[in-house]
KEMARTOR-722701 format. One line per 3 residues: number of its first residue (from 0); their letters; for each residue y, z, x of N, C-alpha, C, CB. Coordinates in pm, 1 decimal, decimal comma. Atoms other than C-alpha are relative to their C-alpha. Glycine has a CB too. Example, Ala and Ser with C-alpha at 12.3 -4.5 7.8 and 13.67 -1.06 7.14 Angstrom:
// residues 2
0 = as = -119,0 0,0 89,0 -450,0 780,0 1230,0 120,0 0,0 90,0 2,7 124,6 -99,2  -119,0 -6,0 -82,0 -106,0 714,0 1367,0 109,0 73,0 -77,0 46,2 -141,5 41,4
This chain:
// residues 89
0 = xxx = -131,5 -39,1 -84,4 4307,6 -615,0 -249,1 135,3 -81,6 -47,1 -27,8 -36,3 166,8  -141,6 45,8 17,9 4661,1 -696,9 -338,1 67,6 -29,8 115,1 77,6 92,2 -65,8  -47,3 40,9 -103,4 4858,0 -896,0 -92,9 73,5 73,5 34,0 39,4 -97,9 2,5
3 = xxx = -109,4 -94,3 -38,8 5171,5 -670,2 -120,4 -91,2 128,7 107,7 81,4 73,4 -168,3  83,6 -81,4 -73,5 4902,6 -406,6 -15,6 -15,0 2,6 118,8 -94,6 -6,7 -28,3  75,0 54,2 -121,6 4751,4 -573,2 267,9 152,6 -19,4 96,1 -108,7 -170,4 -39,5
6 = xxx = -117,9 26,4 -70,5 5094,4 -656,2 368,1 67,9 120,8 71,9 90,9 -58,7 -92,3  -29,4 -123,9 -15,7 5223,8 -286,9 359,2 -86,2 40,7 106,9 -10,0 74,5 -118,2  92,1 -80,5 -101,9 4916,6 -147,3 553,7 6,5 -66,1 133,2 -157,7 6,1 -46,6
9 = xxx = 18,2 46,2 -124,1 4903,4 -385,3 829,4 154,4 -58,7 59,0 -120,3 -112,4 -9,3  -129,3 47,5 -32,2 5280,8 -484,0 861,1 129,3 132,1 -38,1 17,7 -151,5 -96,5  -106,4 -83,8 58,1 5471,8 -188,0 689,7 93,3 -27,7 -81,7 59,3 43,5 73,9
12 = xxx = -100,2 54,1 113,6 5665,8 -404,9 452,8 -115,1 -116,2 -80,4 170,8 -90,9 82,9  45,9 87,1 44,9 5576,4 -622,9 197,5 89,4 -165,2 0,8 -30,8 63,0 -115,5  -104,4 127,4 -19,1 5864,2 -873,8 284,0 -56,7 -49,8 140,7 188,7 46,5 7,3
15 = xxx = 61,0 92,3 -137,2 5694,4 -1123,6 557,3 102,9 -41,1 69,3 -86,0 -137,0 -29,4  -156,9 64,3 -93,9 6049,0 -1257,6 637,9 43,5 94,1 98,0 153,9 -21,7 -102,1  -67,7 -114,0 -98,9 6144,5 -911,0 786,9 -93,4 61,5 94,0 62,0 122,3 -80,8
18 = xxx = 122,5 -41,9 -139,2 5838,6 -864,0 1047,6 37,5 -89,9 111,3 -189,9 -37,5 -36,2  -31,7 22,6 -127,0 5935,8 -879,4 1387,1 -134,6 -89,6 114,6 39,5 156,3 44,5  93,5 53,4 -67,4 5763,7 -1086,2 1625,3 -111,7 112,8 47,8 66,6 -73,5 108,8
21 = xxx = 79,1 -135,8 -47,6 5604,1 -768,1 1798,1 -103,4 76,3 -110,8 119,8 115,6 40,3  110,5 -51,1 116,0 5477,8 -636,8 1441,3 -58,0 -56,5 -45,5 20,4 49,7 -95,0  78,9 126,0 43,4 5355,0 -953,3 1336,6 -136,7 0,8 82,7 89,7 -144,5 31,4
24 = xxx = 94,9 17,5 -84,5 5146,6 -967,9 1657,1 -146,7 127,3 -21,3 86,0 5,2 145,0  83,2 -115,2 4,1 5001,4 -608,1 1616,4 -55,0 24,9 -133,5 71,5 115,2 45,1  92,3 4,3 110,1 4942,8 -625,4 1263,0 -118,0 -131,2 -24,2 95,0 5,8 -116,9
27 = xxx = 127,7 85,1 35,0 4721,5 -908,1 1271,3 -122,5 28,7 117,3 46,1 -176,2 -1,3  108,3 -83,5 -87,5 4546,0 -769,5 1570,3 -82,8 112,6 -64,4 71,9 69,5 115,2  26,5 -114,7 79,8 4511,7 -446,3 1345,3 -114,2 -58,0 -105,6 144,3 59,6 -73,6
30 = xxx = 62,2 48,1 113,4 4386,4 -692,5 1060,6 -142,5 -58,7 34,0 90,0 -102,0 -64,2  77,7 58,7 -38,8 4174,2 -879,4 1273,3 -148,4 109,7 69,6 84,6 -90,7 84,9  58,0 -100,3 -16,6 3988,1 -553,3 1400,8 -85,5 27,2 -179,7 120,9 111,1 65,8
33 = xxx = 36,8 -64,0 85,4 3933,0 -418,5 1057,8 -107,2 -92,3 -53,6 103,1 44,5 -79,3  83,6 136,7 88,1 3786,1 -789,5 931,8 -115,3 18,7 76,0 65,9 -183,9 9,8  135,9 3,1 -63,7 3517,1 -733,4 1221,7 -101,0 88,1 -63,2 8,9 38,3 141,8
36 = xxx = 96,7 -138,7 38,0 3409,1 -358,4 1117,2 -27,2 -9,7 -143,5 78,0 158,9 28,6  51,3 -17,3 119,0 3413,1 -438,2 731,8 -138,5 -60,8 -25,9 90,5 -45,6 -86,0  106,7 79,4 18,9 3090,4 -516,6 579,4 -7,8 -22,9 -152,2 -124,4 61,1 61,0
39 = xxx = -47,9 -21,0 152,5 3249,4 -520,0 218,4 14,1 -155,9 -14,1 159,8 104,8 -33,7  -21,5 139,5 19,2 3232,1 -871,0 125,0 134,4 -69,3 -66,8 -107,0 -35,0 -75,2  -109,4 14,3 56,7 3549,4 -892,2 -99,0 98,9 78,5 120,2 -7,2 58,6 -155,6
42 = xxx = -114,9 -52,5 -101,2 3744,4 -676,9 164,6 2,8 -120,3 143,1 -51,0 189,0 61,5  4,2 110,9 -102,4 3620,8 -940,5 428,9 92,2 -115,2 -11,7 -128,5 -55,3 2,0  -82,3 101,4 65,8 3745,3 -1209,5 225,2 146,1 15,9 -18,4 -49,2 -18,8 -121,4
45 = xxx = -176,6 -38,0 17,4 4094,6 -1082,2 141,8 60,9 12,6 149,1 33,0 174,5 -90,1  -8,2 7,1 -102,4 4098,7 -1013,0 491,5 12,7 -123,2 111,1 -71,0 60,2 3,6  -36,4 172,1 -69,6 4034,1 -1375,7 610,0 96,5 -91,8 -50,5 -119,4 -98,0 -10,5
48 = xxx = -104,0 74,5 43,9 4266,6 -1478,0 377,5 139,6 15,2 32,5 -6,3 4,8 -112,4  -112,0 -19,4 -70,3 4530,2 -1310,8 503,0 43,1 -58,2 143,3 0,2 118,4 5,3  15,0 59,5 -183,4 4464,6 -1388,2 871,4 -6,5 -164,9 -36,3 -193,9 65,5 111,7
51 = xxx = 28,7 145,5 -9,8 4384,9 -1761,7 721,9 198,8 -29,5 -17,8 -140,6 -75,2 -158,3  -148,9 17,8 40,6 4787,2 -1763,8 570,1 90,0 61,1 131,0 35,1 91,9 -156,3  -49,5 -2,6 -102,3 4894,1 -1634,3 910,1 8,1 -69,0 99,7 -18,8 62,7 24,1
54 = xxx = 62,2 88,5 -124,5 4727,0 -1884,8 1110,3 -69,8 47,3 86,5 81,4 -56,5 77,2  61,5 -75,3 -74,2 4502,5 -1620,7 1276,1 -170,0 -33,5 -37,3 58,8 147,8 -24,4  160,5 -14,1 16,3 4162,6 -1649,8 1106,1 -105,1 -61,6 74,6 -34,6 -38,6 -115,9
57 = xxx = 141,1 59,1 -49,4 3807,4 -1706,4 1250,2 -37,5 -121,6 -60,6 -115,7 92,8 -26,3  80,1 122,0 65,2 3625,2 -2008,4 1195,7 -55,0 39,0 -94,7 -97,9 -67,2 71,5  134,1 -2,0 131,0 3409,2 -2042,7 872,7 -103,1 85,7 44,6 -86,4 -158,7 -32,8
60 = xxx = 105,5 -58,4 -16,6 3135,1 -2003,5 1053,3 -13,1 107,1 79,3 -69,5 -72,3 27,8  -20,1 -145,6 -73,4 3210,7 -1708,1 1285,7 40,9 114,2 -125,9 144,9 -11,2 131,0  -73,3 -96,4 69,0 3403,8 -1537,0 995,8 -157,7 21,4 -118,0 184,5 -70,7 -73,2
63 = xxx = 102,4 -17,0 138,5 3123,1 -1574,7 700,7 -155,5 -22,5 32,6 40,9 -123,1 -125,2  138,0 49,4 7,2 2727,6 -1551,0 747,8 -61,2 -85,8 -132,1 -79,7 122,0 16,0  55,0 63,8 133,8 2672,2 -1635,0 358,3 101,7 -117,2 -26,5 -4,7 114,9 -137,0
66 = xxx = -63,8 158,1 48,6 2752,1 -2041,0 275,0 96,3 37,8 -138,7 -154,4 -134,5 -55,3  -73,7 -11,7 112,0 2864,8 -1880,4 -69,8 154,2 19,4 54,9 -57,8 120,3 -91,2  -120,7 -65,3 -69,6 3147,9 -1674,8 133,8 80,8 -133,3 53,8 -49,8 114,3 135,1
69 = xxx = -58,1 114,4 -87,1 3247,5 -2001,9 363,3 32,0 -110,0 -90,9 -100,6 -52,6 114,4  -24,6 93,8 83,6 3230,3 -2212,6 36,7 128,5 30,4 -75,9 -111,7 -18,1 -81,1  -106,5 -49,1 75,2 3494,5 -2002,9 -120,7 105,1 12,7 89,8 -27,6 122,9 -69,2
72 = xxx = -119,2 50,5 -91,5 3735,5 -2004,1 170,1 43,4 -145,9 42,1 -21,1 56,3 117,8  -55,7 138,1 28,2 3730,6 -2382,7 188,0 54,1 -42,4 -160,0 -119,3 -98,6 40,7  -87,5 5,5 154,4 3809,9 -2350,2 -218,6 132,3 27,3 45,6 -44,9 124,3 -130,5
75 = xxx = -118,2 -68,6 -4,0 4088,4 -2122,0 -108,2 99,6 -93,7 84,0 -22,5 145,3 61,3  -94,4 101,0 -93,1 4208,6 -2355,9 219,3 54,4 -127,3 -77,8 -90,6 -60,9 133,0  -3,2 129,6 72,2 4216,9 -2661,0 -46,3 85,9 30,6 -111,0 -141,3 -56,2 -46,5
78 = xxx = -126,4 -56,6 81,3 4440,0 -2446,0 -299,5 102,2 -16,1 29,3 14,5 110,8 -16,5  -87,3 -39,6 -68,3 4663,7 -2352,2 -55,0 69,1 -124,2 51,1 -49,0 88,1 90,2  -23,0 89,0 -39,1 4702,9 -2678,9 86,5 67,7 -140,8 -105,4 -110,2 -4,0 63,0
81 = xxx = -26,0 52,4 133,0 4716,8 -2843,3 -285,4 193,8 18,0 -19,8 -110,1 107,7 -126,7  -132,4 -51,4 34,1 5104,6 -2924,4 -367,1 4,1 50,6 -155,0 109,4 -116,8 26,7  -71,6 -90,6 66,3 5295,9 -2704,3 -570,8 -37,7 -66,4 -147,0 164,3 11,6 49,5
84 = xxx = -2,1 57,3 146,2 5182,2 -2761,1 -942,0 -112,2 -68,1 -33,0 108,9 -91,6 -26,9  88,4 105,9 -1,9 4892,9 -3002,9 -882,0 -109,2 76,9 -83,8 -42,1 -57,3 153,5  122,9 -66,5 53,3 4616,0 -2712,9 -983,8 46,6 112,1 -107,1 -88,3 68,4 126,0
87 = xx = -26,1 -70,2 105,4 4785,3 -2605,7 -1288,0 0,8 -47,6 -147,3 104,0 43,8 27,5  33,0 32,8 145,8 4630,4 -2759,6 -1601,2 -47,9 95,8 -56,1 -85,0 -100,4 -24,8
């Protein structure tokens, strides 16, 4: 799943800066519902990652039953938190 595709699906634009507060709230809610309904691990991770970037992701122990998925999510959070260029060796 591509980030632009997810943004288009849930917010009707790939330009996140143009999303109104109401549209952001509605899109996040729609994304959380889809996250809860999907069983596909890859799709769940992509939806969780989007929710995480928007500050609305569920806690890892709630979001993922599998420890591998929780570890992948932790790694994702570390990569996002790293200063730009730190992981570009």
